[in-house]
N, C-alpha and C positions, 0 to 999 in steps of 0.2 A: 641767440638772443634777437628778438624782433626789434627792429629800429624804425620800420615804416609800416603804417596801416593804410591800406587802400580801401576806401569806402565807396560802394555804389551810392548813388543819390536817390533816385526815385524808388520808393518802396522800402529802402533800407534806412536812410536818415530822414527822408521826407515821406510823411504819411499822405500819399496822394492817390491811394487805391480807389477810395469811394468817389473822388472827383473824376478819376479816369473813367470809371463806370458810368457816371452821370453824363460825361461828355460823349462817350461812345453811344449811349442810349439815345441821345439827341439825333445822331447821325443815322442810327438804325431806324428810328421812328420816321424820319424823313423819307426813308426808302421802303417803308412798309415791311421791314425785316424784324424778326423776333428779337426782342430786347433781352439784355442780360438780367436775369431775375434776382441774382444774389451775388455776394462777394465770393461765396464758395464756388459757384459755377464759373465766375470770371477767372478765378485762380486756376481752374482746371483747363480753361480755354487759352489763356494768355501764354505767349512765348515769343522767342526771337527766331528769325526776323519777323517783325510785326506784319509784314506783307502776308505771311502764312496765317497769322492770327486773324487778320481782316478777312481772308478767304473763308476761314472757319465760320465766321459770323455771317457769311452770305454775300459779301461784296463781290460784284462782278466787274473785274478789271478789263473785260472786253468792251464794257459799256461806258466806263469812266476810268480816269487814270488814278493810279495809286498816289501819285504826287498831289493831285487835287484833293483826294480824300484825306490825306495826311494833313494838308494845310487846313482843311475844314475842321478836322479833329483838334488841331492846335488852337484854333480860334475858340472852340467850345471849351477846351481844357483851360485856356486862359480865363474864361468867364468864371469857372468854378475854382480857380486856384486860390482865391481868398478863403476858401473853406479848409485848405490844407494846413496842417501843423507839422512840427517836427515829431518824429517818432519818440515815444516815451523812453527816457533814459539816454537819448543821443547826446544831449548837451553834457551831461555828467560824464559819460564815457570819454568824450573827446577832451574835456577838461582834465580828466585823470591821466589821459595819455600825454597831454601837454606837460603836466606836472612832472612826468617821468621822462620828459624830453624825447618822446616818441613822435616822429614826423607823421602827420596826417595828410592824406591826399584824397581827392575825389577822382574816381574813374567811372564815367557815365556814358551811356549810349544816347544821351540827349545832346542837342546842339550845345557846344561849349559856352557860347555867348549867353544863351538862355539860362543855363545852369548858374553861371556867375551872377546874373541878375537875381535869381531866386535865392542864392546864398546871401546876397547883400540884403534882400528883403528881410531875412531872418537875423541879420546882423552877425553871421557866423563865417563870412568869407575870410576874415583875418585868421581863422583857426587852421586854414589849410595851406600847406606850402605850395601845392600845385593842383590845378584843375585840369584833368585830362578828359576831353570830350571829343565829339565828332563835329564835322563842319556843316551838317544839315539836320533836318528834322525827321528824317525817314527811319531812324532807329534800326538799321539793318544789322550792325554789329559794332562793338567797340574793341574787337580783338586786334585789328590792325593798329589802332591808336595806342592800345596798351603795349603791344610788342615794340612799336616804334619808340615809345617813351622809355621802355625798359632797355632797349639797345643804347639809348643816349644817356641813360642814368648810370651813376656809379653804384647804385644800390644792388646788393646781392640777393638772389632769389630766396636763400635761406634766412634772410633778415627781413622778409616781408610777409604780410598776411593780408588777404583780401576778404572783405565782408560784403556779401550781397544777398539778393533775395530771389534770384532766378537761376535756371539751369545754364543760362548763358554766362553768368558770373562764374559758375563752376568750370565751364569750358575755357574761359579766359584764364582762370587760375591754373588749370592743368597745362595750358600752353606756356604760361609764364613760369611754371614749376614752383609755385608758391603755395603756402598753406591757405586754407579757405574755410570760413564759417558761413553758413547760410541761415537766414531768418525766414520763418514760414508765415509771418503775418504781413508780407509784402504782396508782390504780384503773382506769385506761384505757390501752389499748395505744398504742404509737408510731404505728401505722398510723392509728388513729382521730384522735389528736391532730394529726397532720400535715395533716389536712384543714382545720384551723382557719385556716391562714395564718400562725400565730405560730411562733416558733422553738421547737423541741422538742429536749430533751437527754435522754440516757439516765438520768442520775443527778444529784441535786441538787448534789453536790460538783463538778460541772462548771461551776457558776455562781460565778465568783469576783467579788470586789468591783468590779473595773474593768468587767467585762462587764455588770454590772447597772446601774451608775450613769452610765456615759458614753454 
């Protein structure tokens, strides 16, 4: 029986894909690099660590630092954040889990402080028992944070399920030895996610309570 659901934030509960593309295209335009022309192309390019994703886009880190580019991206992302909404069906899913006394947590590769502020903006921070994030904005990996939390937690792997939208979420789930569902309308494509061996759905609202916890 599942007692805890770990949700990724960006792209899983927060629909920020279009805003991420807009922000990145500002950076690419400034450097005369080819812009990302569609969400479909973006989902094929994106991945973790984001350092590699930036290199795919043409950033030359022998000429400028990854840290500086990351900070520039976050400034632009913050400008477009007001366009972001919660993913359709996310509120209902979490409410249903709460009614069944299933613990909900956030596991994100975003800076923990930023994630908490975003959750508060949508008025849903009270729904989550724990927010597990990283200490910086560079989105290298959330694996270490996840495993550290798991070691300190009394929760058993067989009583947890992780819901995410990237191959990195699948990697984390495998290391944690927990079940995993992946949604394909976030930051990576269905084709990529299907390579993980986990079940992939097109949209979050396809995951009802029974499908998650049984």
